[in-house]
C-alpha positions in Angstrom: 129.5 52.1 205.9 128.9 54.7 208.8 131.8 52.4 211.1 134.0 53.0 208.1 133.6 56.6 208.3 133.9 56.6 212.1 137.5 54.7 211.8 138.8 56.7 209.0 137.8 59.6 211.2 139.4 58.3 214.6 142.7 57.5 212.2 142.8 61.0 210.7 142.5 62.1 214.4 145.2 60.5 215.5 147.3 61.0 212.5 147.0 64.6 213.0 146.5 65.4 216.9 150.1 64.3 217.6 151.4 67.2 215.1 148.9 69.7 216.6 150.1 69.1 220.0 153.9 69.2 219.0 153.4 72.2 217.7 152.9 73.5 221.5 156.3 74.1 223.0 157.0 71.6 225.3 158.0 72.9 229.2 161.4 71.4 228.5 161.5 73.5 225.6 160.1 76.2 227.0 163.1 76.2 229.7 165.5 75.8 227.0 164.4 78.8 225.2 164.3 80.9 228.4 167.7 80.1 229.4 169.1 80.7 225.7 167.0 84.3 226.0 169.0 84.9 229.2 172.2 83.3 228.0 172.1 85.9 224.8 171.9 88.6 227.3 175.0 88.0 228.8 177.0 87.0 225.7 175.8 90.5 224.0 177.2 92.0 227.4 180.3 89.6 227.2 180.7 91.3 223.5 179.8 94.5 224.1 177.3 93.6 221.3 174.2 95.9 222.1 172.1 94.5 219.2 172.0 90.9 220.8 171.4 92.7 223.9 168.8 94.3 222.5 167.4 90.9 220.6 166.9 89.1 224.0 165.1 92.0 225.7 161.4 93.9 225.1 161.4 97.5 223.9 159.9 98.5 227.3 162.9 96.3 229.6 163.3 97.5 233.3 166.6 97.2 235.1 166.5 97.8 239.1 169.4 97.0 241.6 168.3 96.5 245.2 171.3 97.3 247.4 172.7 98.9 250.7 173.4 102.3 249.9 176.7 103.8 251.4 175.0 104.2 255.2 173.8 100.6 254.8 170.0 101.3 253.9 168.5 99.1 251.2 167.2 100.9 248.3 166.3 100.5 244.8 167.9 102.1 242.0 166.6 101.9 238.7 168.8 102.3 235.3 167.3 103.2 231.8 168.2 100.6 229.4 169.2 103.2 226.8 171.7 104.2 229.4 172.8 100.2 230.0 173.3 99.7 226.2 175.5 102.8 225.9 177.7 101.5 228.9 177.9 98.2 227.9 178.6 99.0 224.3 181.1 101.6 225.2 185.0 100.0 225.0 186.7 99.3 228.3 190.2 97.3 229.6 188.8 95.8 232.5 188.3 92.1 232.3 184.4 91.6 234.0 182.7 88.1 234.0 179.4 87.6 235.7 178.9 84.0 236.9 175.4 82.6 237.1 173.4 79.5 237.9 169.7 78.6 236.8 168.3 77.9 240.1 165.0 78.1 239.5 162.9 78.6 236.1 159.1 78.8 236.7 156.9 79.2 233.5 153.5 79.2 231.8 152.6 80.1 228.2 153.6 83.5 227.8 154.9 84.6 231.5 158.1 83.0 233.0 160.6 83.6 236.0 164.0 82.8 236.6 166.1 82.9 239.9 170.1 83.3 239.1 172.4 83.4 241.9 175.6 85.3 240.5 179.6 86.1 241.5 180.7 89.0 239.5 184.4 89.6 238.6 186.3 92.2 237.8 190.2 91.1 236.2 189.8 87.8 237.8 188.8 89.2 241.4 185.3 88.7 242.9 183.9 92.2 243.2 180.5 91.1 244.6 177.5 88.4 244.5 174.2 88.4 244.6 171.0 87.2 243.2 169.3 88.2 239.7 165.5 87.6 239.1 164.4 87.7 236.1 160.7 88.2 234.3 160.2 87.2 230.7 157.3 87.2 228.3 156.9 85.4 225.3 156.2 87.2 222.2 155.9 86.6 218.6 159.5 86.6 218.6 159.8 84.4 221.4 161.1 84.8 224.7 162.3 88.3 226.0 163.4 89.8 229.2 161.0 92.3 230.5 162.5 92.9 234.0 165.6 92.2 235.9 166.2 93.2 239.6 169.2 91.9 241.3 170.5 92.4 245.0 174.8 93.1 245.5 176.5 92.3 248.2 180.3 91.9 249.1 179.9 89.2 252.0 178.4 85.9 252.0 179.8 85.0 248.3 181.0 81.9 249.4 180.8 79.4 246.3 179.8 76.9 248.4 176.9 78.7 249.6 175.8 80.0 245.9 177.6 77.2 243.6 178.2 78.5 240.4 178.1 75.6 237.7 175.2 75.7 235.3 176.6 78.5 233.3 179.6 80.7 233.4 179.5 83.9 231.1 182.5 86.5 231.0 181.4 89.9 230.6 184.5 91.4 229.0 183.4 95.0 228.2 180.6 95.9 230.9 182.0 99.2 232.3 179.4 100.6 234.3 178.6 101.5 237.8 175.7 99.4 237.4 177.8 96.7 238.9 180.0 98.9 241.2 178.8 97.7 244.7 
């Protein structure tokens, strides 16, 4: 009788264990969810949709840029997220497009780091290029962007050096000194 109970117990474990493990996010699922969050961020920028932008970020989102000032000295510039949202939501006539490539995604249960080289265009002409570094956290609402720091430069923007193939995202309403080099 004990053997029957043991067999039934083992059968129950086999039956329920795959369901329990399926509830955990697989690495490919996490990567897909992280890319979706970043793409939603750029979609919000493209559309000037501040609600969509906010939905992809934490409430304490930090935006920074590391670039040369007018004298050529490298500086870190910080932009308030509220100012960024106001700028993105403002109507504009210029067509902005940022093309990114998902080059590296590192994630564990609740923290992710994403590296995306990019080229930024204004009215079809490349303005500058650089690399975005995203830090995301996994909340009860899913992955959210907590921090972005990017680099910006005018030279060394050859597409061969920084191929842009995984994701293209036009940003039609993004009007800001944030991307002015």
